[in-house]
Biopython code that builds the backbone (N, CA, C, O; Angstrom):
import numpy as np
from Bio.PDB.StructureBuilder import StructureBuilder

atoms = [
    (1, "MET", "N", (2.837, 15.658, -16.051)),
    (1, "MET", "CA", (3.404, 14.342, -16.282)),
    (1, "MET", "C", (3.289, 13.466, -15.046)),
    (1, "MET", "O", (3.009, 12.272, -15.153)),
    (2, "GLU", "N", (3.501, 14.047, -13.878)),
    (2, "GLU", "CA", (3.452, 13.298, -12.622)),
    (2, "GLU", "C", (2.073, 12.678, -12.406)),
    (2, "GLU", "O", (1.976, 11.544, -11.935)),
    (3, "LYS", "N", (1.013, 13.400, -12.741)),
    (3, "LYS", "CA", (-0.349, 12.861, -12.611)),
    (3, "LYS", "C", (-0.536, 11.624, -13.479)),
    (3, "LYS", "O", (-1.181, 10.662, -13.063)),
    (4, "ASN", "N", (0.025, 11.648, -14.682)),
    (4, "ASN", "CA", (-0.092, 10.503, -15.589)),
    (4, "ASN", "C", (0.629, 9.289, -15.015)),
    (4, "ASN", "O", (0.118, 8.172, -15.096)),
    (5, "LYS", "N", (1.809, 9.495, -14.435)),
    (5, "LYS", "CA", (2.553, 8.398, -13.816)),
    (5, "LYS", "C", (1.746, 7.809, -12.669)),
    (5, "LYS", "O", (1.620, 6.591, -12.545)),
    (6, "PHE", "N", (1.201, 8.686, -11.833)),
    (6, "PHE", "CA", (0.412, 8.246, -10.689)),
    (6, "PHE", "C", (-0.783, 7.424, -11.155)),
    (6, "PHE", "O", (-1.034, 6.342, -10.625)),
    (7, "ALA", "N", (-1.505, 7.916, -12.120)),
    (7, "ALA", "CA", (-2.696, 7.224, -12.620)),
    (7, "ALA", "C", (-2.345, 5.869, -13.213)),
    (7, "ALA", "O", (-3.129, 4.925, -13.110)),
    (8, "ALA", "N", (-1.184, 5.765, -13.828)),
    (8, "ALA", "CA", (-0.770, 4.508, -14.442)),
    (8, "ALA", "C", (-0.239, 3.511, -13.416)),
    (8, "ALA", "O", (-0.510, 2.314, -13.511)),
    (9, "ILE", "N", (0.502, 3.996, -12.454)),
    (9, "ILE", "CA", (1.183, 3.115, -11.501)),
    (9, "ILE", "C", (0.304, 2.715, -10.320)),
    (9, "ILE", "O", (0.416, 1.593, -9.826)),
    (10, "PHE", "N", (-0.557, 3.598, -9.867)),
    (10, "PHE", "CA", (-1.359, 3.342, -8.668)),
    (10, "PHE", "C", (-2.103, 1.998, -8.701)),
    (10, "PHE", "O", (-1.991, 1.232, -7.744)),
    (11, "PRO", "N", (-2.854, 1.684, -9.761)),
    (11, "PRO", "CA", (-3.571, 0.397, -9.777)),
    (11, "PRO", "C", (-2.636, -0.812, -9.739)),
    (11, "PRO", "O", (-2.960, -1.835, -9.136)),
    (12, "VAL", "N", (-1.487, -0.691, -10.378)),
    (12, "VAL", "CA", (-0.518, -1.785, -10.395)),
    (12, "VAL", "C", (0.044, -2.009, -8.990)),
    (12, "VAL", "O", (0.173, -3.148, -8.540)),
    (13, "VAL", "N", (0.373, -0.930, -8.311)),
    (13, "VAL", "CA", (0.905, -1.008, -6.951)),
    (13, "VAL", "C", (-0.138, -1.607, -6.010)),
    (13, "VAL", "O", (0.182, -2.483, -5.206)),
    (14, "ILE", "N", (-1.362, -1.148, -6.103)),
    (14, "ILE", "CA", (-2.432, -1.662, -5.237)),
    (14, "ILE", "C", (-2.647, -3.145, -5.498)),
    (14, "ILE", "O", (-2.779, -3.926, -4.556)),
    (15, "GLY", "N", (-2.683, -3.539, -6.756)),
    (15, "GLY", "CA", (-2.858, -4.957, -7.094)),
    (15, "GLY", "C", (-1.747, -5.823, -6.530)),
    (15, "GLY", "O", (-2.003, -6.902, -5.998)),
    (16, "GLY", "N", (-0.515, -5.352, -6.646)),
    (16, "GLY", "CA", (0.616, -6.099, -6.111)),
    (16, "GLY", "C", (0.571, -6.203, -4.599)),
    (16, "GLY", "O", (0.874, -7.250, -4.027)),
    (17, "LEU", "N", (0.195, -5.118, -3.963)),
    (17, "LEU", "CA", (0.120, -5.110, -2.499)),
    (17, "LEU", "C", (-1.007, -6.007, -1.999)),
    (17, "LEU", "O", (-0.839, -6.717, -1.008)),
    (18, "VAL", "N", (-2.137, -5.983, -2.668)),
    (18, "VAL", "CA", (-3.255, -6.864, -2.302)),
    (18, "VAL", "C", (-2.835, -8.323, -2.446)),
    (18, "VAL", "O", (-3.149, -9.145, -1.585)),
    (19, "ASN", "N", (-2.138, -8.647, -3.512)),
    (19, "ASN", "CA", (-1.649, -10.021, -3.682)),
    (19, "ASN", "C", (-0.718, -10.436, -2.554)),
    (19, "ASN", "O", (-0.787, -11.569, -2.079)),
    (20, "GLU", "N", (0.150, -9.534, -2.121)),
    (20, "GLU", "CA", (1.049, -9.827, -0.996)),
    (20, "GLU", "C", (0.264, -10.057, 0.293)),
    (20, "GLU", "O", (0.572, -10.969, 1.060)),
    (21, "ILE", "N", (-0.752, -9.225, 0.527)),
    (21, "ILE", "CA", (-1.585, -9.381, 1.732)),
    (21, "ILE", "C", (-2.284, -10.737, 1.698)),
    (21, "ILE", "O", (-2.354, -11.426, 2.715)),
    (22, "ILE", "N", (-2.797, -11.116, 0.542)),
    (22, "ILE", "CA", (-3.464, -12.413, 0.399)),
    (22, "ILE", "C", (-2.491, -13.545, 0.704)),
    (22, "ILE", "O", (-2.828, -14.473, 1.439)),
    (23, "GLU", "N", (-1.299, -13.475, 0.151)),
    (23, "GLU", "CA", (-0.305, -14.525, 0.379)),
    (23, "GLU", "C", (0.103, -14.616, 1.847)),
    (23, "GLU", "O", (0.245, -15.712, 2.390)),
    (24, "GLU", "N", (0.290, -13.467, 2.483)),
    (24, "GLU", "CA", (0.751, -13.449, 3.876)),
    (24, "GLU", "C", (-0.336, -13.859, 4.866)),
    (24, "GLU", "O", (-0.058, -14.550, 5.846)),
    (25, "THR", "N", (-1.566, -13.437, 4.611)),
    (25, "THR", "CA", (-2.628, -13.623, 5.602)),
    (25, "THR", "C", (-3.645, -14.697, 5.233)),
    (25, "THR", "O", (-4.470, -15.090, 6.057)),
    (26, "ARG", "N", (-3.580, -15.173, 3.981)),
    (26, "ARG", "CA", (-4.511, -16.212, 3.510)),
    (26, "ARG", "C", (-5.973, -15.782, 3.622)),
    (26, "ARG", "O", (-6.837, -16.575, 3.995)),
    (27, "VAL", "N", (-6.240, -14.510, 3.292)),
    (27, "VAL", "CA", (-7.614, -14.010, 3.267)),
    (27, "VAL", "C", (-8.073, -13.924, 1.817)),
    (27, "VAL", "O", (-7.272, -14.079, 0.895)),
    (28, "SER", "N", (-9.353, -13.678, 1.623)),
    (28, "SER", "CA", (-9.905, -13.536, 0.270)),
    (28, "SER", "C", (-9.488, -12.200, -0.343)),
    (28, "SER", "O", (-8.975, -11.315, 0.341)),
    (29, "ASP", "N", (-9.721, -12.081, -1.646)),
    (29, "ASP", "CA", (-9.437, -10.814, -2.343)),
    (29, "ASP", "C", (-10.175, -9.651, -1.687)),
    (29, "ASP", "O", (-9.603, -8.588, -1.444)),
    (30, "GLU", "N", (-11.452, -9.878, -1.406)),
    (30, "GLU", "CA", (-12.277, -8.821, -0.827)),
    (30, "GLU", "C", (-11.774, -8.416, 0.558)),
    (30, "GLU", "O", (-11.714, -7.231, 0.886)),
    (31, "GLU", "N", (-11.415, -9.412, 1.363)),
    (31, "GLU", "CA", (-10.906, -9.113, 2.700)),
    (31, "GLU", "C", (-9.577, -8.366, 2.626)),
    (31, "GLU", "O", (-9.342, -7.433, 3.394)),
    (32, "ALA", "N", (-8.718, -8.774, 1.709)),
    (32, "ALA", "CA", (-7.427, -8.100, 1.549)),
    (32, "ALA", "C", (-7.623, -6.644, 1.131)),
    (32, "ALA", "O", (-6.957, -5.747, 1.648)),
    (33, "LEU", "N", (-8.540, -6.420, 0.194)),
    (33, "LEU", "CA", (-8.842, -5.044, -0.220)),
    (33, "LEU", "C", (-9.374, -4.225, 0.949)),
    (33, "LEU", "O", (-8.973, -3.077, 1.140)),
    (34, "GLU", "N", (-10.267, -4.806, 1.722)),
    (34, "GLU", "CA", (-10.829, -4.092, 2.871)),
    (34, "GLU", "C", (-9.746, -3.765, 3.897)),
    (34, "GLU", "O", (-9.704, -2.655, 4.429)),
    (35, "LEU", "N", (-8.878, -4.724, 4.170)),
    (35, "LEU", "CA", (-7.772, -4.476, 5.104)),
    (35, "LEU", "C", (-6.903, -3.324, 4.620)),
    (35, "LEU", "O", (-6.543, -2.436, 5.393)),
    (36, "LEU", "N", (-6.569, -3.350, 3.332)),
    (36, "LEU", "CA", (-5.730, -2.287, 2.787)),
    (36, "LEU", "C", (-6.459, -0.951, 2.797)),
    (36, "LEU", "O", (-5.888, 0.054, 3.220)),
    (37, "TYR", "N", (-7.706, -0.917, 2.340)),
    (37, "TYR", "CA", (-8.466, 0.333, 2.281)),
    (37, "TYR", "C", (-8.627, 0.974, 3.657)),
    (37, "TYR", "O", (-8.723, 2.196, 3.762)),
    (38, "ASN", "N", (-8.659, 0.165, 4.704)),
    (38, "ASN", "CA", (-8.842, 0.691, 6.054)),
    (38, "ASN", "C", (-7.528, 1.045, 6.752)),
    (38, "ASN", "O", (-7.518, 1.360, 7.941)),
    (39, "SER", "N", (-6.436, 0.992, 6.019)),
    (39, "SER", "CA", (-5.136, 1.282, 6.619)),
    (39, "SER", "C", (-4.707, 2.726, 6.367)),
    (39, "SER", "O", (-5.162, 3.374, 5.425)),
    (40, "GLU", "N", (-3.825, 3.205, 7.230)),
    (40, "GLU", "CA", (-3.218, 4.516, 7.021)),
    (40, "GLU", "C", (-2.338, 4.483, 5.765)),
    (40, "GLU", "O", (-2.194, 5.489, 5.070)),
    (41, "LEU", "N", (-1.759, 3.326, 5.491)),
    (41, "LEU", "CA", (-0.920, 3.191, 4.305)),
    (41, "LEU", "C", (-1.709, 3.505, 3.045)),
    (41, "LEU", "O", (-1.207, 4.199, 2.161)),
    (42, "TYR", "N", (-2.929, 3.008, 2.949)),
    (42, "TYR", "CA", (-3.735, 3.283, 1.757)),
    (42, "TYR", "C", (-3.998, 4.778, 1.631)),
    (42, "TYR", "O", (-3.934, 5.326, 0.531)),
    (43, "ALA", "N", (-4.290, 5.434, 2.731)),
    (43, "ALA", "CA", (-4.520, 6.879, 2.689)),
    (43, "ALA", "C", (-3.281, 7.602, 2.167)),
    (43, "ALA", "O", (-3.393, 8.548, 1.388)),
    (44, "ALA", "N", (-2.102, 7.158, 2.594)),
    (44, "ALA", "CA", (-0.859, 7.758, 2.106)),
    (44, "ALA", "C", (-0.644, 7.422, 0.633)),
    (44, "ALA", "O", (-0.198, 8.272, -0.138)),
    (45, "LEU", "N", (-0.957, 6.195, 0.240)),
    (45, "LEU", "CA", (-0.790, 5.769, -1.155)),
    (45, "LEU", "C", (-1.665, 6.583, -2.106)),
    (45, "LEU", "O", (-1.215, 6.969, -3.184)),
    (46, "GLU", "N", (-2.901, 6.842, -1.715)),
    (46, "GLU", "CA", (-3.800, 7.542, -2.630)),
    (46, "GLU", "C", (-3.575, 9.050, -2.650)),
    (46, "GLU", "O", (-4.190, 9.762, -3.444)),
    (47, "THR", "N", (-2.700, 9.531, -1.784)),
    (47, "THR", "CA", (-2.334, 10.941, -1.798)),
    (47, "THR", "C", (-1.059, 11.080, -2.625)),
    (47, "THR", "O", (0.039, 10.797, -2.146)),
    (48, "GLU", "N", (-1.216, 11.510, -3.848)),
    (48, "GLU", "CA", (-0.105, 11.536, -4.800)),
    (48, "GLU", "C", (1.113, 12.284, -4.262)),
    (48, "GLU", "O", (2.248, 11.875, -4.505)),
    (49, "GLU", "N", (0.888, 13.354, -3.546)),
    (49, "GLU", "CA", (1.978, 14.203, -3.078)),
    (49, "GLU", "C", (2.927, 13.514, -2.101)),
    (49, "GLU", "O", (4.071, 13.941, -1.946)),
    (50, "THR", "N", (2.460, 12.451, -1.439)),
    (50, "THR", "CA", (3.323, 11.749, -0.478)),
    (50, "THR", "C", (4.421, 10.957, -1.158)),
    (50, "THR", "O", (5.444, 10.648, -0.546)),
    (51, "LYS", "N", (4.211, 10.627, -2.428)),
    (51, "LYS", "CA", (5.146, 9.815, -3.223)),
    (51, "LYS", "C", (5.297, 8.386, -2.694)),
    (51, "LYS", "O", (6.200, 7.668, -3.122)),
    (52, "VAL", "N", (4.431, 7.966, -1.775)),
    (52, "VAL", "CA", (4.468, 6.595, -1.257)),
    (52, "VAL", "C", (4.201, 5.603, -2.376)),
    (52, "VAL", "O", (4.705, 4.481, -2.341)),
    (53, "TRP", "N", (3.419, 6.000, -3.365)),
    (53, "TRP", "CA", (3.096, 5.131, -4.505)),
    (53, "TRP", "C", (4.335, 4.776, -5.321)),
    (53, "TRP", "O", (4.274, 3.869, -6.152)),
    (54, "THR", "N", (5.451, 5.459, -5.109)),
    (54, "THR", "CA", (6.679, 5.149, -5.844)),
    (54, "THR", "C", (7.492, 4.044, -5.170)),
    (54, "THR", "O", (8.457, 3.549, -5.754)),
    (55, "TYR", "N", (7.122, 3.655, -3.964)),
    (55, "TYR", "CA", (7.846, 2.598, -3.253)),
    (55, "TYR", "C", (7.571, 1.249, -3.910)),
    (55, "TYR", "O", (6.542, 1.060, -4.559)),
    (56, "SER", "N", (8.490, 0.328, -3.736)),
    (56, "SER", "CA", (8.305, -1.025, -4.262)),
    (56, "SER", "C", (7.224, -1.750, -3.458)),
    (56, "SER", "O", (6.942, -1.393, -2.314)),
    (57, "VAL", "N", (6.629, -2.760, -4.067)),
    (57, "VAL", "CA", (5.615, -3.557, -3.366)),
    (57, "VAL", "C", (6.201, -4.216, -2.108)),
    (57, "VAL", "O", (5.544, -4.201, -1.067)),
    (58, "PRO", "N", (7.404, -4.791, -2.164)),
    (58, "PRO", "CA", (7.960, -5.349, -0.918)),
    (58, "PRO", "C", (8.125, -4.299, 0.193)),
    (58, "PRO", "O", (7.877, -4.596, 1.361)),
    (59, "LYS", "N", (8.536, -3.086, -0.160)),
    (59, "LYS", "CA", (8.673, -2.020, 0.843)),
    (59, "LYS", "C", (7.302, -1.648, 1.388)),
    (59, "LYS", "O", (7.148, -1.449, 2.593)),
    (60, "LEU", "N", (6.314, -1.555, 0.520)),
    (60, "LEU", "CA", (4.962, -1.228, 0.962)),
    (60, "LEU", "C", (4.414, -2.310, 1.884)),
    (60, "LEU", "O", (3.738, -2.004, 2.866)),
    (61, "MET", "N", (4.699, -3.564, 1.577)),
    (61, "MET", "CA", (4.251, -4.660, 2.425)),
    (61, "MET", "C", (4.911, -4.572, 3.800)),
    (61, "MET", "O", (4.269, -4.823, 4.820)),
    (62, "GLU", "N", (6.175, -4.220, 3.822)),
    (62, "GLU", "CA", (6.882, -4.024, 5.093)),
    (62, "GLU", "C", (6.223, -2.912, 5.911)),
    (62, "GLU", "O", (6.026, -3.055, 7.118)),
    (63, "LEU", "N", (5.886, -1.811, 5.251)),
    (63, "LEU", "CA", (5.214, -0.701, 5.930)),
    (63, "LEU", "C", (3.839, -1.125, 6.438)),
    (63, "LEU", "O", (3.447, -0.780, 7.553)),
    (64, "TYR", "N", (3.109, -1.877, 5.611)),
    (64, "TYR", "CA", (1.783, -2.363, 6.001)),
    (64, "TYR", "C", (1.877, -3.267, 7.231)),
    (64, "TYR", "O", (1.121, -3.102, 8.189)),
    (65, "GLN", "N", (2.801, -4.215, 7.199)),
    (65, "GLN", "CA", (2.961, -5.139, 8.326)),
    (65, "GLN", "C", (3.353, -4.400, 9.592)),
    (65, "GLN", "O", (2.872, -4.726, 10.678)),
    (66, "ASN", "N", (4.221, -3.410, 9.461)),
    (66, "ASN", "CA", (4.612, -2.619, 10.621)),
    (66, "ASN", "C", (3.419, -1.830, 11.170)),
    (66, "ASN", "O", (3.252, -1.715, 12.384)),
    (67, "GLU", "N", (2.594, -1.292, 10.275)),
    (67, "GLU", "CA", (1.399, -0.571, 10.715)),
    (67, "GLU", "C", (0.453, -1.497, 11.475)),
    (67, "GLU", "O", (-0.110, -1.110, 12.499)),
    (68, "ILE", "N", (0.282, -2.710, 10.979)),
    (68, "ILE", "CA", (-0.598, -3.667, 11.650)),
    (68, "ILE", "C", (-0.055, -4.003, 13.046)),
    (68, "ILE", "O", (-0.821, -4.088, 14.007)),
    (69, "LYS", "N", (1.251, -4.191, 13.155)),
    (69, "LYS", "CA", (1.871, -4.540, 14.439)),
    (69, "LYS", "C", (1.828, -3.399, 15.446)),
    (69, "LYS", "O", (1.542, -3.610, 16.624)),
    (70, "THR", "N", (2.118, -2.174, 14.968)),
    (70, "THR", "CA", (2.263, -1.046, 15.884)),
    (70, "THR", "C", (1.022, -0.169, 15.996)),
    (70, "THR", "O", (0.874, 0.589, 16.955)),
    (71, "GLY", "N", (0.135, -0.275, 15.016)),
    (71, "GLY", "CA", (-1.060, 0.558, 15.032)),
    (71, "GLY", "C", (-0.858, 1.931, 14.415)),
    (71, "GLY", "O", (-1.764, 2.765, 14.435)),
    (72, "LYS", "N", (0.344, 2.172, 13.861)),
    (72, "LYS", "CA", (0.561, 3.460, 13.201)),
    (72, "LYS", "C", (1.504, 3.282, 12.027)),
    (72, "LYS", "O", (2.340, 2.378, 12.001)),
    (73, "LEU", "N", (1.349, 4.161, 11.067)),
    (73, "LEU", "CA", (2.170, 4.130, 9.864)),
    (73, "LEU", "C", (3.411, 4.967, 10.103)),
    (73, "LEU", "O", (3.323, 6.123, 10.517)),
    (74, "GLU", "N", (4.563, 4.379, 9.841)),
    (74, "GLU", "CA", (5.827, 5.111, 9.926)),
    (74, "GLU", "C", (6.507, 5.047, 8.569)),
    (74, "GLU", "O", (6.973, 3.991, 8.142)),
    (75, "LEU", "N", (6.558, 6.185, 7.902)),
    (75, "LEU", "CA", (7.176, 6.241, 6.581)),
    (75, "LEU", "C", (8.676, 6.495, 6.712)),
    (75, "LEU", "O", (9.110, 7.203, 7.621)),
    (76, "PRO", "N", (9.463, 5.923, 5.809)),
    (76, "PRO", "CA", (10.914, 6.163, 5.862)),
    (76, "PRO", "C", (11.240, 7.600, 5.478)),
    (76, "PRO", "O", (10.477, 8.251, 4.764)),
    (77, "ASP", "N", (12.355, 8.077, 5.947)),
    (77, "ASP", "CA", (12.827, 9.423, 5.608)),
    (77, "ASP", "C", (13.745, 9.355, 4.401)),
    (77, "ASP", "O", (14.961, 9.211, 4.533)),
    (78, "TYR", "N", (13.147, 9.460, 3.229)),
    (78, "TYR", "CA", (13.954, 9.460, 1.999)),
    (78, "TYR", "C", (14.196, 10.871, 1.548)),
    (78, "TYR", "O", (14.855, 11.090, 0.532)),
]
sb = StructureBuilder()
sb.init_structure("model")
sb.init_model(0)
sb.init_chain("A")
sb.init_seg("    ")
for serial, (resi, resn, name, xyz) in enumerate(atoms, 1):
    if name == "N":
        sb.init_residue(resn, " ", resi, " ")
    sb.init_atom(name, np.array(xyz, "f"), 0.0, 1.0, " ", f" {name:<3s}", serial, name[0])
structure = sb.get_structure()
């Protein structure tokens, strides 16, 4: 069941996060996707076991912005 949830939610989460990156940085769709794909956050998102894909888009955007500022991904301890 968990795999089905991941497969259904992952594209929606990525789309929402890309839209947030576009709004915040005023880059194109392609640039936003490239920025996200090259982040540690994306690597964590695509790894189902991390459960990062269950975070809200605003929380993911906060994590992304922090990664950009600090150069490393810091996940919350839930």
